[in-house]
Jmol script that loads the backbone (N, CA, C; Angstrom):
load data "model"
ATOM      1  N   UNK A   1       5.032  80.430 -21.776  1.00  0.00           N
ATOM      2  CA  UNK A   1       5.949  79.541 -21.096  1.00  0.00           C
ATOM      3  C   UNK A   1       5.413  79.295 -19.689  1.00  0.00           C
ATOM      4  N   UNK A   2       5.257  78.040 -19.346  1.00  0.00           N
ATOM      5  CA  UNK A   2       4.859  77.709 -17.982  1.00  0.00           C
ATOM      6  C   UNK A   2       6.032  77.956 -17.054  1.00  0.00           C
ATOM      7  N   UNK A   3       5.718  78.472 -15.901  1.00  0.00           N
ATOM      8  CA  UNK A   3       6.778  78.764 -14.945  1.00  0.00           C
ATOM      9  C   UNK A   3       6.703  77.831 -13.752  1.00  0.00           C
ATOM     10  N   UNK A   4       7.831  77.668 -13.122  1.00  0.00           N
ATOM     11  CA  UNK A   4       7.980  76.854 -11.928  1.00  0.00           C
ATOM     12  C   UNK A   4       8.571  77.754 -10.855  1.00  0.00           C
ATOM     13  N   UNK A   5       7.983  77.742  -9.682  1.00  0.00           N
ATOM     14  CA  UNK A   5       8.506  78.527  -8.569  1.00  0.00           C
ATOM     15  C   UNK A   5       9.381  77.627  -7.713  1.00  0.00           C
ATOM     16  N   UNK A   6      10.580  78.119  -7.420  1.00  0.00           N
ATOM     17  CA  UNK A   6      11.545  77.351  -6.644  1.00  0.00           C
ATOM     18  C   UNK A   6      11.919  78.166  -5.414  1.00  0.00           C
ATOM     19  N   UNK A   7      11.951  77.506  -4.276  1.00  0.00           N
ATOM     20  CA  UNK A   7      12.399  78.153  -3.053  1.00  0.00           C
ATOM     21  C   UNK A   7      13.843  77.739  -2.811  1.00  0.00           C
ATOM     22  N   UNK A   8      14.689  78.720  -2.518  1.00  0.00           N
ATOM     23  CA  UNK A   8      16.114  78.465  -2.371  1.00  0.00           C
ATOM     24  C   UNK A   8      16.643  79.247  -1.184  1.00  0.00           C
ATOM     25  N   UNK A   9      17.323  78.582  -0.304  1.00  0.00           N
ATOM     26  CA  UNK A   9      17.942  79.252   0.839  1.00  0.00           C
ATOM     27  C   UNK A   9      19.384  79.587   0.490  1.00  0.00           C
ATOM     28  N   UNK A  10      19.713  80.860   0.603  1.00  0.00           N
ATOM     29  CA  UNK A  10      21.065  81.329   0.283  1.00  0.00           C
ATOM     30  C   UNK A  10      21.584  82.175   1.433  1.00  0.00           C
ATOM     31  N   UNK A  11      22.890  82.180   1.639  1.00  0.00           N
ATOM     32  CA  UNK A  11      23.446  83.068   2.672  1.00  0.00           C
ATOM     33  C   UNK A  11      23.243  84.532   2.275  1.00  0.00           C
ATOM     34  N   UNK A  12      22.876  85.363   3.219  1.00  0.00           N
ATOM     35  CA  UNK A  12      22.579  86.765   2.948  1.00  0.00           C
ATOM     36  C   UNK A  12      23.773  87.497   2.335  1.00  0.00           C
ATOM     37  N   UNK A  13      25.010  87.095   2.693  1.00  0.00           N
ATOM     38  CA  UNK A  13      26.171  87.794   2.148  1.00  0.00           C
ATOM     39  C   UNK A  13      26.347  87.567   0.650  1.00  0.00           C
ATOM     40  N   UNK A  14      25.581  86.655   0.095  1.00  0.00           N
ATOM     41  CA  UNK A  14      25.621  86.453  -1.351  1.00  0.00           C
ATOM     42  C   UNK A  14      25.143  87.702  -2.100  1.00  0.00           C
ATOM     43  N   UNK A  15      24.267  88.476  -1.457  1.00  0.00           N
ATOM     44  CA  UNK A  15      23.798  89.719  -2.070  1.00  0.00           C
ATOM     45  C   UNK A  15      24.966  90.667  -2.336  1.00  0.00           C
ATOM     46  N   UNK A  16      25.901  90.700  -1.409  1.00  0.00           N
ATOM     47  CA  UNK A  16      27.078  91.560  -1.595  1.00  0.00           C
ATOM     48  C   UNK A  16      27.956  91.081  -2.730  1.00  0.00           C
ATOM     49  N   UNK A  17      28.124  89.777  -2.837  1.00  0.00           N
ATOM     50  CA  UNK A  17      28.947  89.210  -3.914  1.00  0.00           C
ATOM     51  C   UNK A  17      28.309  89.496  -5.272  1.00  0.00           C
ATOM     52  N   UNK A  18      26.988  89.356  -5.335  1.00  0.00           N
ATOM     53  CA  UNK A  18      26.281  89.595  -6.597  1.00  0.00           C
ATOM     54  C   UNK A  18      26.076  91.076  -6.879  1.00  0.00           C
ATOM     55  N   UNK A  19      26.308  91.906  -5.868  1.00  0.00           N
ATOM     56  CA  UNK A  19      26.143  93.354  -5.989  1.00  0.00           C
ATOM     57  C   UNK A  19      24.759  93.703  -6.534  1.00  0.00           C
ATOM     58  N   UNK A  20      23.753  93.160  -5.851  1.00  0.00           N
ATOM     59  CA  UNK A  20      22.382  93.370  -6.287  1.00  0.00           C
ATOM     60  C   UNK A  20      21.486  93.514  -5.049  1.00  0.00           C
ATOM     61  N   UNK A  21      20.519  94.444  -5.098  1.00  0.00           N
ATOM     62  CA  UNK A  21      19.599  94.538  -3.968  1.00  0.00           C
ATOM     63  C   UNK A  21      18.693  93.312  -3.905  1.00  0.00           C
ATOM     64  N   UNK A  22      18.196  93.013  -2.739  1.00  0.00           N
ATOM     65  CA  UNK A  22      17.368  91.819  -2.551  1.00  0.00           C
ATOM     66  C   UNK A  22      16.167  91.810  -3.491  1.00  0.00           C
ATOM     67  N   UNK A  23      15.614  92.970  -3.793  1.00  0.00           N
ATOM     68  CA  UNK A  23      14.445  93.041  -4.677  1.00  0.00           C
ATOM     69  C   UNK A  23      14.768  92.600  -6.107  1.00  0.00           C
ATOM     70  N   UNK A  24      16.033  92.653  -6.503  1.00  0.00           N
ATOM     71  CA  UNK A  24      16.439  92.251  -7.856  1.00  0.00           C
ATOM     72  C   UNK A  24      17.097  90.877  -7.893  1.00  0.00           C
ATOM     73  N   UNK A  25      17.136  90.199  -6.770  1.00  0.00           N
ATOM     74  CA  UNK A  25      17.859  88.935  -6.692  1.00  0.00           C
ATOM     75  C   UNK A  25      17.297  87.881  -7.643  1.00  0.00           C
ATOM     76  N   UNK A  26      15.984  87.740  -7.713  1.00  0.00           N
ATOM     77  CA  UNK A  26      15.432  86.695  -8.586  1.00  0.00           C
ATOM     78  C   UNK A  26      15.775  86.960 -10.044  1.00  0.00           C
ATOM     79  N   UNK A  27      15.752  88.223 -10.472  1.00  0.00           N
ATOM     80  CA  UNK A  27      16.136  88.551 -11.857  1.00  0.00           C
ATOM     81  C   UNK A  27      17.600  88.242 -12.115  1.00  0.00           C
ATOM     82  N   UNK A  28      18.451  88.569 -11.145  1.00  0.00           N
ATOM     83  CA  UNK A  28      19.889  88.325 -11.302  1.00  0.00           C
ATOM     84  C   UNK A  28      20.175  86.828 -11.360  1.00  0.00           C
ATOM     85  N   UNK A  29      19.515  86.043 -10.519  1.00  0.00           N
ATOM     86  CA  UNK A  29      19.720  84.596 -10.543  1.00  0.00           C
ATOM     87  C   UNK A  29      19.206  83.987 -11.841  1.00  0.00           C
ATOM     88  N   UNK A  30      18.082  84.475 -12.340  1.00  0.00           N
ATOM     89  CA  UNK A  30      17.548  84.009 -13.620  1.00  0.00           C
ATOM     90  C   UNK A  30      18.555  84.304 -14.737  1.00  0.00           C
ATOM     91  N   UNK A  31      19.157  85.489 -14.670  1.00  0.00           N
ATOM     92  CA  UNK A  31      20.164  85.878 -15.657  1.00  0.00           C
ATOM     93  C   UNK A  31      21.373  84.941 -15.599  1.00  0.00           C
ATOM     94  N   UNK A  32      21.862  84.681 -14.395  1.00  0.00           N
ATOM     95  CA  UNK A  32      23.026  83.796 -14.236  1.00  0.00           C
ATOM     96  C   UNK A  32      22.726  82.379 -14.721  1.00  0.00           C
ATOM     97  N   UNK A  33      21.526  81.900 -14.453  1.00  0.00           N
ATOM     98  CA  UNK A  33      21.145  80.563 -14.923  1.00  0.00           C
ATOM     99  C   UNK A  33      21.100  80.531 -16.441  1.00  0.00           C
ATOM    100  N   UNK A  34      20.497  81.546 -17.057  1.00  0.00           N
ATOM    101  CA  UNK A  34      20.414  81.598 -18.516  1.00  0.00           C
ATOM    102  C   UNK A  34      21.809  81.666 -19.147  1.00  0.00           C
ATOM    103  N   UNK A  35      22.699  82.468 -18.567  1.00  0.00           N
ATOM    104  CA  UNK A  35      24.059  82.573 -19.086  1.00  0.00           C
ATOM    105  C   UNK A  35      24.779  81.226 -19.021  1.00  0.00           C
ATOM    106  N   UNK A  36      24.636  80.536 -17.915  1.00  0.00           N
ATOM    107  CA  UNK A  36      25.322  79.248 -17.765  1.00  0.00           C
ATOM    108  C   UNK A  36      24.719  78.187 -18.687  1.00  0.00           C
ATOM    109  N   UNK A  37      23.404  78.176 -18.829  1.00  0.00           N
ATOM    110  CA  UNK A  37      22.777  77.212 -19.746  1.00  0.00           C
ATOM    111  C   UNK A  37      23.239  77.451 -21.180  1.00  0.00           C
ATOM    112  N   UNK A  38      23.376  78.732 -21.563  1.00  0.00           N
ATOM    113  CA  UNK A  38      23.882  79.041 -22.900  1.00  0.00           C
ATOM    114  C   UNK A  38      25.329  78.598 -23.028  1.00  0.00           C
ATOM    115  N   UNK A  39      26.135  78.897 -22.025  1.00  0.00           N
ATOM    116  CA  UNK A  39      27.560  78.535 -22.048  1.00  0.00           C
ATOM    117  C   UNK A  39      27.729  77.019 -22.226  1.00  0.00           C
ATOM    118  N   UNK A  40      26.848  76.252 -21.599  1.00  0.00           N
ATOM    119  CA  UNK A  40      26.911  74.799 -21.697  1.00  0.00           C
ATOM    120  C   UNK A  40      26.282  74.261 -22.987  1.00  0.00           C
ATOM    121  N   UNK A  41      25.743  75.157 -23.796  1.00  0.00           N
ATOM    122  CA  UNK A  41      25.142  74.734 -25.054  1.00  0.00           C
ATOM    123  C   UNK A  41      23.769  74.099 -24.904  1.00  0.00           C
ATOM    124  N   UNK A  42      23.110  74.354 -23.790  1.00  0.00           N
ATOM    125  CA  UNK A  42      21.811  73.736 -23.525  1.00  0.00           C
ATOM    126  C   UNK A  42      20.634  74.578 -24.014  1.00  0.00           C
ATOM    127  N   UNK A  43      20.849  75.883 -24.219  1.00  0.00           N
ATOM    128  CA  UNK A  43      19.797  76.747 -24.758  1.00  0.00           C
ATOM    129  C   UNK A  43      20.391  77.669 -25.816  1.00  0.00           C
ATOM    130  N   UNK A  44      19.528  78.193 -26.654  1.00  0.00           N
ATOM    131  CA  UNK A  44      19.943  79.144 -27.692  1.00  0.00           C
ATOM    132  C   UNK A  44      19.964  80.559 -27.114  1.00  0.00           C
ATOM    133  N   UNK A  45      20.506  81.483 -27.872  1.00  0.00           N
ATOM    134  CA  UNK A  45      20.512  82.876 -27.423  1.00  0.00           C
ATOM    135  C   UNK A  45      19.090  83.433 -27.388  1.00  0.00           C
ATOM    136  N   UNK A  46      18.247  82.974 -28.302  1.00  0.00           N
ATOM    137  CA  UNK A  46      16.851  83.402 -28.286  1.00  0.00           C
ATOM    138  C   UNK A  46      16.137  82.946 -27.027  1.00  0.00           C
ATOM    139  N   UNK A  47      16.352  81.697 -26.637  1.00  0.00           N
ATOM    140  CA  UNK A  47      15.761  81.165 -25.414  1.00  0.00           C
ATOM    141  C   UNK A  47      16.352  81.871 -24.198  1.00  0.00           C
ATOM    142  N   UNK A  48      17.644  82.170 -24.238  1.00  0.00           N
ATOM    143  CA  UNK A  48      18.268  82.919 -23.142  1.00  0.00           C
ATOM    144  C   UNK A  48      17.618  84.274 -22.967  1.00  0.00           C
ATOM    145  N   UNK A  49      17.393  84.964 -24.077  1.00  0.00           N
ATOM    146  CA  UNK A  49      16.713  86.258 -24.019  1.00  0.00           C
ATOM    147  C   UNK A  49      15.322  86.126 -23.433  1.00  0.00           C
ATOM    148  N   UNK A  50      14.619  85.085 -23.863  1.00  0.00           N
ATOM    149  CA  UNK A  50      13.266  84.839 -23.354  1.00  0.00           C
ATOM    150  C   UNK A  50      13.286  84.601 -21.837  1.00  0.00           C
ATOM    151  N   UNK A  51      14.256  83.832 -21.375  1.00  0.00           N
ATOM    152  CA  UNK A  51      14.351  83.531 -19.937  1.00  0.00           C
ATOM    153  C   UNK A  51      14.596  84.777 -19.090  1.00  0.00           C
ATOM    154  N   UNK A  52      15.354  85.717 -19.627  1.00  0.00           N
ATOM    155  CA  UNK A  52      15.666  86.925 -18.849  1.00  0.00           C
ATOM    156  C   UNK A  52      14.752  88.097 -19.205  1.00  0.00           C
ATOM    157  N   UNK A  53      13.791  87.851 -20.099  1.00  0.00           N
ATOM    158  CA  UNK A  53      12.838  88.907 -20.450  1.00  0.00           C
ATOM    159  C   UNK A  53      13.427  89.990 -21.320  1.00  0.00           C
ATOM    160  N   UNK A  54      14.367  89.604 -22.184  1.00  0.00           N
ATOM    161  CA  UNK A  54      15.019  90.563 -23.084  1.00  0.00           C
ATOM    162  C   UNK A  54      14.990  90.018 -24.498  1.00  0.00           C
ATOM    163  N   UNK A  55      15.387  90.848 -25.437  1.00  0.00           N
ATOM    164  CA  UNK A  55      15.472  90.398 -26.821  1.00  0.00           C
ATOM    165  C   UNK A  55      16.713  89.528 -26.996  1.00  0.00           C
ATOM    166  N   UNK A  56      16.758  88.825 -28.110  1.00  0.00           N
ATOM    167  CA  UNK A  56      17.936  88.013 -28.427  1.00  0.00           C
ATOM    168  C   UNK A  56      19.178  88.911 -28.494  1.00  0.00           C
ATOM    169  N   UNK A  57      19.050  90.066 -29.123  1.00  0.00           N
ATOM    170  CA  UNK A  57      20.176  90.992 -29.238  1.00  0.00           C
ATOM    171  C   UNK A  57      20.661  91.442 -27.857  1.00  0.00           C
ATOM    172  N   UNK A  58      19.724  91.764 -26.966  1.00  0.00           N
ATOM    173  CA  UNK A  58      20.103  92.170 -25.610  1.00  0.00           C
ATOM    174  C   UNK A  58      20.825  91.036 -24.889  1.00  0.00           C
ATOM    175  N   UNK A  59      20.368  89.806 -25.117  1.00  0.00           N
ATOM    176  CA  UNK A  59      21.022  88.661 -24.483  1.00  0.00           C
ATOM    177  C   UNK A  59      22.437  88.480 -25.033  1.00  0.00           C
ATOM    178  N   UNK A  60      22.613  88.677 -26.333  1.00  0.00           N
ATOM    179  CA  UNK A  60      23.950  88.573 -26.933  1.00  0.00           C
ATOM    180  C   UNK A  60      24.881  89.627 -26.322  1.00  0.00           C
ATOM    181  N   UNK A  61      24.363  90.817 -26.093  1.00  0.00           N
ATOM    182  CA  UNK A  61      25.165  91.856 -25.440  1.00  0.00           C
ATOM    183  C   UNK A  61      25.489  91.471 -23.997  1.00  0.00           C
ATOM    184  N   UNK A  62      24.540  90.821 -23.328  1.00  0.00           N
ATOM    185  CA  UNK A  62      24.783  90.333 -21.966  1.00  0.00           C
ATOM    186  C   UNK A  62      25.888  89.279 -21.972  1.00  0.00           C
ATOM    187  N   UNK A  63      25.872  88.409 -22.972  1.00  0.00           N
ATOM    188  CA  UNK A  63      26.950  87.424 -23.118  1.00  0.00           C
ATOM    189  C   UNK A  63      28.303  88.128 -23.219  1.00  0.00           C
ATOM    190  N   UNK A  64      28.357  89.164 -24.036  1.00  0.00           N
ATOM    191  CA  UNK A  64      29.612  89.898 -24.230  1.00  0.00           C
ATOM    192  C   UNK A  64      30.087  90.528 -22.923  1.00  0.00           C
ATOM    193  N   UNK A  65      29.161  91.092 -22.151  1.00  0.00           N
ATOM    194  CA  UNK A  65      29.538  91.707 -20.871  1.00  0.00           C
ATOM    195  C   UNK A  65      30.101  90.682 -19.890  1.00  0.00           C
ATOM    196  N   UNK A  66      29.723  89.432 -20.061  1.00  0.00           N
ATOM    197  CA  UNK A  66      30.207  88.366 -19.179  1.00  0.00           C
ATOM    198  C   UNK A  66      31.313  87.533 -19.837  1.00  0.00           C
ATOM    199  N   UNK A  67      31.840  88.051 -20.945  1.00  0.00           N
ATOM    200  CA  UNK A  67      32.931  87.384 -21.670  1.00  0.00           C
ATOM    201  C   UNK A  67      32.586  85.952 -22.071  1.00  0.00           C
ATOM    202  N   UNK A  68      31.345  85.750 -22.465  1.00  0.00           N
ATOM    203  CA  UNK A  68      30.891  84.446 -22.955  1.00  0.00           C
ATOM    204  C   UNK A  68      30.765  84.565 -24.462  1.00  0.00           C
ATOM    205  N   UNK A  69      31.539  83.786 -25.211  1.00  0.00           N
ATOM    206  CA  UNK A  69      31.485  83.924 -26.670  1.00  0.00           C
ATOM    207  C   UNK A  69      30.139  83.485 -27.235  1.00  0.00           C
ATOM    208  N   UNK A  70      29.654  84.255 -28.199  1.00  0.00           N
ATOM    209  CA  UNK A  70      28.413  83.912 -28.893  1.00  0.00           C
ATOM    210  C   UNK A  70      28.659  82.750 -29.845  1.00  0.00           C
ATOM    211  N   UNK A  71      29.794  82.798 -30.525  1.00  0.00           N
ATOM    212  CA  UNK A  71      30.202  81.706 -31.406  1.00  0.00           C
ATOM    213  C   UNK A  71      31.203  80.848 -30.656  1.00  0.00           C
ATOM    214  N   UNK A  72      31.036  79.542 -30.731  1.00  0.00           N
ATOM    215  CA  UNK A  72      32.000  78.681 -30.058  1.00  0.00           C
ATOM    216  C   UNK A  72      32.818  77.859 -31.045  1.00  0.00           C
ATOM    217  N   UNK A  73      32.666  78.169 -32.330  1.00  0.00           N
ATOM    218  CA  UNK A  73      33.442  77.470 -33.346  1.00  0.00           C
ATOM    219  C   UNK A  73      34.845  78.074 -33.433  1.00  0.00           C
ATOM    220  N   UNK A  74      35.778  77.241 -33.828  1.00  0.00           N
ATOM    221  CA  UNK A  74      37.130  77.743 -34.065  1.00  0.00           C
ATOM    222  C   UNK A  74      37.114  78.511 -35.388  1.00  0.00           C
ATOM    223  N   UNK A  75      38.128  79.348 -35.633  1.00  0.00           N
ATOM    224  CA  UNK A  75      38.183  80.038 -36.921  1.00  0.00           C
ATOM    225  C   UNK A  75      38.165  79.061 -38.103  1.00  0.00           C
ATOM    226  N   UNK A  76      38.828  77.939 -37.946  1.00  0.00           N
ATOM    227  CA  UNK A  76      38.855  76.946 -39.023  1.00  0.00           C
ATOM    228  C   UNK A  76      37.460  76.374 -39.276  1.00  0.00           C
ATOM    229  N   UNK A  77      36.722  76.116 -38.208  1.00  0.00           N
ATOM    230  CA  UNK A  77      35.362  75.588 -38.352  1.00  0.00           C
ATOM    231  C   UNK A  77      34.455  76.615 -39.027  1.00  0.00           C
ATOM    232  N   UNK A  78      34.624  77.896 -38.686  1.00  0.00           N
ATOM    233  CA  UNK A  78      33.827  78.944 -39.326  1.00  0.00           C
ATOM    234  C   UNK A  78      34.145  79.051 -40.811  1.00  0.00           C
ATOM    235  N   UNK A  79      35.419  78.976 -41.168  1.00  0.00           N
ATOM    236  CA  UNK A  79      35.823  79.030 -42.579  1.00  0.00           C
ATOM    237  C   UNK A  79      35.219  77.846 -43.335  1.00  0.00           C
ATOM    238  N   UNK A  80      35.264  76.665 -42.748  1.00  0.00           N
ATOM    239  CA  UNK A  80      34.694  75.476 -43.375  1.00  0.00           C
ATOM    240  C   UNK A  80      33.180  75.626 -43.537  1.00  0.00           C
ATOM    241  N   UNK A  81      32.524  76.185 -42.545  1.00  0.00           N
ATOM    242  CA  UNK A  81      31.073  76.380 -42.617  1.00  0.00           C
ATOM    243  C   UNK A  81      30.708  77.369 -43.718  1.00  0.00           C
ATOM    244  N   UNK A  82      31.460  78.455 -43.830  1.00  0.00           N
ATOM    245  CA  UNK A  82      31.213  79.432 -44.898  1.00  0.00           C
ATOM    246  C   UNK A  82      31.433  78.781 -46.264  1.00  0.00           C
ATOM    247  N   UNK A  83      32.477  77.981 -46.395  1.00  0.00           N
ATOM    248  CA  UNK A  83      32.739  77.292 -47.658  1.00  0.00           C
ATOM    249  C   UNK A  83      31.588  76.348 -48.006  1.00  0.00           C
ATOM    250  N   UNK A  84      31.067  75.637 -47.017  1.00  0.00           N
ATOM    251  CA  UNK A  84      29.922  74.744 -47.252  1.00  0.00           C
ATOM    252  C   UNK A  84      28.695  75.526 -47.706  1.00  0.00           C
ATOM    253  N   UNK A  85      28.443  76.668 -47.054  1.00  0.00           N
ATOM    254  CA  UNK A  85      27.309  77.495 -47.432  1.00  0.00           C
ATOM    255  C   UNK A  85      27.467  78.053 -48.849  1.00  0.00           C
ATOM    256  N   UNK A  86      28.675  78.493 -49.183  1.00  0.00           N
ATOM    257  CA  UNK A  86      28.921  78.999 -50.542  1.00  0.00           C
ATOM    258  C   UNK A  86      28.691  77.907 -51.573  1.00  0.00           C
ATOM    259  N   UNK A  87      29.134  76.692 -51.278  1.00  0.00           N
ATOM    260  CA  UNK A  87      28.921  75.573 -52.190  1.00  0.00           C
ATOM    261  C   UNK A  87      27.425  75.289 -52.366  1.00  0.00           C
ATOM    262  N   UNK A  88      26.684  75.293 -51.270  1.00  0.00           N
ATOM    263  CA  UNK A  88      25.253  75.071 -51.363  1.00  0.00           C
ATOM    264  C   UNK A  88      24.562  76.145 -52.205  1.00  0.00           C
ATOM    265  N   UNK A  89      24.982  77.392 -52.024  1.00  0.00           N
ATOM    266  CA  UNK A  89      24.410  78.482 -52.824  1.00  0.00           C
ATOM    267  C   UNK A  89      24.760  78.327 -54.302  1.00  0.00           C
ATOM    268  N   UNK A  90      25.995  77.960 -54.589  1.00  0.00           N
ATOM    269  CA  UNK A  90      26.413  77.752 -55.988  1.00  0.00           C
ATOM    270  C   UNK A  90      25.631  76.607 -56.621  1.00  0.00           C
ATOM    271  N   UNK A  91      25.465  75.511 -55.879  1.00  0.00           N
ATOM    272  CA  UNK A  91      24.700  74.358 -56.379  1.00  0.00           C
ATOM    273  C   UNK A  91      23.249  74.720 -56.641  1.00  0.00           C
ATOM    274  N   UNK A  92      22.703  75.585 -55.804  1.00  0.00           N
ATOM    275  CA  UNK A  92      21.306  75.985 -55.941  1.00  0.00           C
ATOM    276  C   UNK A  92      21.113  76.852 -57.196  1.00  0.00           C
ATOM    277  N   UNK A  93      22.121  77.652 -57.536  1.00  0.00           N
ATOM    278  CA  UNK A  93      22.044  78.522 -58.722  1.00  0.00           C
ATOM    279  C   UNK A  93      22.081  77.702 -60.022  1.00  0.00           C
ATOM    280  N   UNK A  94      22.661  76.521 -59.986  1.00  0.00           N
ATOM    281  CA  UNK A  94      22.823  75.695 -61.199  1.00  0.00           C
ATOM    282  C   UNK A  94      21.558  75.011 -61.591  1.00  0.00           C
TER     283      UNK A  94
END
end "model"
wireframe off; spacefill off
backbone 0.3
color backbone group
């Protein structure tokens, strides 16, 4: 993955709000960006993990710690999706 370096001026008291030492600030900001991009549906959980240097599973756990749902479908949509998948499997067996 090609990287882009960005310079950003932030108020120093932001470190206190983020509860992170200055040496970890870039990692924390990368994490926050990945979480928000996932929340907006712009990246997958796999890409989120890649952005923060973790596995997909670790990223999913990070989502949970930030109360960001991994699935954004309603229960009805999930039931409909399972029914569609079952139908496809049944059709394939025939």
